[in-house]
ZAGUSE-65878 format. One record per residue (C-alpha): x, y, z; residue in three letters. Coordinates in pm, whole numbers, plus 50000, padded with zeros to 5 digits. Layout:
@X X	Y Y	Z Z	aa ala .
...
END
This chain:
@X 68310	Y 60525	Z 40415	aa unk .
@X 68269	Y 60753	Z 40130	aa unk .
@X 67987	Y 61001	Z 40192	aa unk .
@X 67857	Y 61131	Z 39828	aa unk .
@X 67683	Y 61463	Z 39811	aa unk .
@X 67348	Y 61296	Z 39741	aa unk .
@X 67370	Y 61122	Z 40065	aa unk .
@X 67492	Y 61438	Z 40255	aa unk .
@X 67206	Y 61624	Z 40081	aa unk .
@X 66964	Y 61357	Z 40199	aa unk .
@X 67061	Y 61378	Z 40560	aa unk .
@X 67053	Y 61760	Z 40567	aa unk .
@X 66719	Y 61756	Z 40395	aa unk .
@X 66578	Y 61483	Z 40660	aa unk .
@X 66707	Y 61673	Z 40955	aa unk .
@X 66549	Y 62010	Z 40804	aa unk .
@X 66196	Y 61824	Z 40795	aa unk .
@X 66277	Y 61699	Z 41121	aa unk .
@X 66323	Y 62047	Z 41263	aa unk .
@X 66023	Y 62194	Z 41105	aa unk .
@X 65784	Y 61925	Z 41215	aa unk .
@X 65466	Y 61942	Z 41237	aa unk .
@X 65474	Y 62176	Z 40975	aa unk .
@X 65488	Y 62059	Z 40602	aa unk .
@X 65819	Y 62174	Z 40425	aa unk .
@X 65836	Y 62253	Z 40062	aa unk .
@X 66116	Y 62129	Z 39828	aa unk .
@X 66206	Y 62480	Z 39739	aa unk .
@X 66257	Y 62573	Z 40084	aa unk .
@X 66465	Y 62273	Z 40179	aa unk .
@X 66676	Y 62348	Z 39877	aa unk .
@X 66715	Y 62714	Z 39964	aa unk .
@X 66778	Y 62670	Z 40344	aa unk .
@X 67032	Y 62378	Z 40276	aa unk .
@X 67171	Y 62517	Z 39975	aa unk .
@X 67100	Y 62207	Z 39769	aa unk .
@X 67036	Y 62237	Z 39417	aa unk .
@X 66647	Y 62188	Z 39343	aa unk .
@X 66660	Y 61951	Z 39072	aa unk .
@X 66901	Y 61720	Z 39234	aa unk .
@X 66706	Y 61745	Z 39567	aa unk .
@X 66387	Y 61642	Z 39395	aa unk .
@X 66519	Y 61310	Z 39314	aa unk .
@X 66691	Y 61269	Z 39653	aa unk .
@X 66319	Y 61334	Z 39808	aa unk .
@X 66143	Y 61081	Z 39585	aa unk .
@X 66369	Y 60803	Z 39695	aa unk .
@X 66341	Y 60917	Z 40055	aa unk .
@X 65970	Y 60886	Z 39988	aa unk .
@X 66011	Y 60543	Z 39802	aa unk .
@X 66195	Y 60430	Z 40120	aa unk .
@X 65897	Y 60517	Z 40356	aa unk .
@X 66077	Y 60790	Z 40523	aa unk .
@X 65902	Y 61106	Z 40372	aa unk .
@X 65545	Y 61168	Z 40308	aa unk .
@X 65438	Y 61430	Z 40022	aa unk .
@X 65139	Y 61623	Z 40026	aa unk .
@X 65020	Y 61818	Z 39714	aa unk .
@X 64880	Y 62165	Z 39655	aa unk .
@X 64950	Y 62491	Z 39779	aa unk .
@X 64957	Y 62414	Z 40126	aa unk .
@X 65166	Y 62095	Z 40045	aa unk .
@X 65509	Y 61977	Z 40124	aa unk .
@X 65724	Y 61711	Z 40311	aa unk .
@X 65656	Y 61534	Z 40620	aa unk .
@X 65833	Y 61251	Z 40831	aa unk .
@X 65656	Y 60898	Z 40741	aa unk .
@X 65760	Y 60792	Z 41072	aa unk .
@X 65835	Y 60959	Z 41415	aa unk .
@X 66206	Y 61098	Z 41406	aa unk .
@X 66289	Y 60883	Z 41681	aa unk .
@X 66237	Y 60582	Z 41462	aa unk .
@X 66443	Y 60711	Z 41164	aa unk .
@X 66823	Y 60629	Z 41179	aa unk .
@X 67081	Y 60826	Z 40979	aa unk .
@X 67159	Y 60445	Z 40859	aa unk .
@X 66810	Y 60442	Z 40700	aa unk .
@X 66857	Y 60776	Z 40516	aa unk .
@X 67184	Y 60688	Z 40379	aa unk .
@X 67056	Y 60345	Z 40252	aa unk .
@X 66754	Y 60493	Z 40091	aa unk .
@X 66969	Y 60776	Z 39916	aa unk .
@X 67279	Y 60570	Z 39844	aa unk .
@X 67246	Y 60204	Z 39897	aa unk .
@X 67488	Y 59995	Z 40073	aa unk .
@X 67685	Y 60161	Z 40374	aa unk .
@X 68011	Y 60024	Z 40216	aa unk .
@X 68127	Y 59844	Z 39917	aa unk .
@X 68463	Y 59698	Z 39812	aa unk .
@X 68546	Y 59754	Z 39446	aa unk .
@X 68171	Y 59895	Z 39393	aa unk .
@X 68022	Y 59571	Z 39520	aa unk .
@X 67856	Y 59464	Z 39864	aa unk .
@X 68109	Y 59425	Z 40112	aa unk .
@X 68021	Y 59078	Z 40203	aa unk .
@X 68096	Y 58942	Z 39859	aa unk .
@X 68456	Y 59061	Z 39864	aa unk .
@X 68670	Y 58755	Z 39830	aa unk .
@X 69051	Y 58723	Z 39866	aa unk .
@X 69311	Y 58436	Z 39829	aa unk .
@X 69646	Y 58379	Z 39974	aa unk .
@X 69814	Y 58648	Z 40192	aa unk .
@X 69511	Y 58868	Z 40150	aa unk .
@X 69244	Y 58619	Z 40271	aa unk .
@X 69186	Y 58781	Z 40611	aa unk .
@X 69110	Y 59130	Z 40446	aa unk .
@X 68767	Y 59004	Z 40391	aa unk .
@X 68729	Y 59031	Z 40793	aa unk .
@X 68879	Y 59373	Z 40809	aa unk .
@X 68612	Y 59493	Z 40565	aa unk .
@X 68334	Y 59323	Z 40741	aa unk .
@X 68448	Y 59486	Z 41089	aa unk .
@X 68478	Y 59814	Z 40920	aa unk .
@X 68099	Y 59789	Z 40785	aa unk .
@X 67984	Y 59687	Z 41123	aa unk .
@X 68158	Y 59979	Z 41288	aa unk .
@X 68010	Y 60222	Z 41041	aa unk .
@X 67661	Y 60052	Z 41100	aa unk .
@X 67709	Y 60073	Z 41475	aa unk .
@X 67704	Y 60453	Z 41446	aa unk .
@X 67452	Y 60523	Z 41153	aa unk .
@X 67215	Y 60265	Z 41292	aa unk .
@X 67216	Y 60403	Z 41624	aa unk .
@X 67188	Y 60773	Z 41553	aa unk .
@X 66830	Y 60901	Z 41515	aa unk .
@X 66697	Y 61186	Z 41334	aa unk .
@X 66543	Y 61297	Z 41685	aa unk .
@X 66888	Y 61270	Z 41859	aa unk .
@X 67058	Y 61490	Z 41590	aa unk .
@X 66781	Y 61724	Z 41613	aa unk .
@X 66801	Y 61759	Z 41993	aa unk .
@X 67171	Y 61814	Z 41979	aa unk .
@X 67165	Y 62102	Z 41737	aa unk .
@X 66890	Y 62252	Z 41966	aa unk .
@X 67111	Y 62223	Z 42251	aa unk .
@X 67394	Y 62394	Z 42087	aa unk .
@X 67236	Y 62703	Z 41993	aa unk .
END
């Protein structure tokens, strides 16, 4: 699995919003705390909002808040919102990869890799990661 900067930033931003709840968090604060370029982050926040993971509130006291409880948002949700598919083969969805001859069984390997990744990112919630961080400090 390749984790792009966009995906990494999205997860970090969501964890920061999780840690600050119930307070609203401004985009500029997220950018500063996580060392993410603000202009890049704004596009990511828009995608997270469109995916139903964040709510945004306008105004002086505005900012971002989780759209659902942290216990219901998985890392996989965030990854998909920020970057699309969890795995691809040659830039296409893993399930569409086709092989012939000696390489026929390779399709099953890529499907198993995708399932293994899903098994991790779709079971780790923002709440669990936030709790883990608090315990370490």
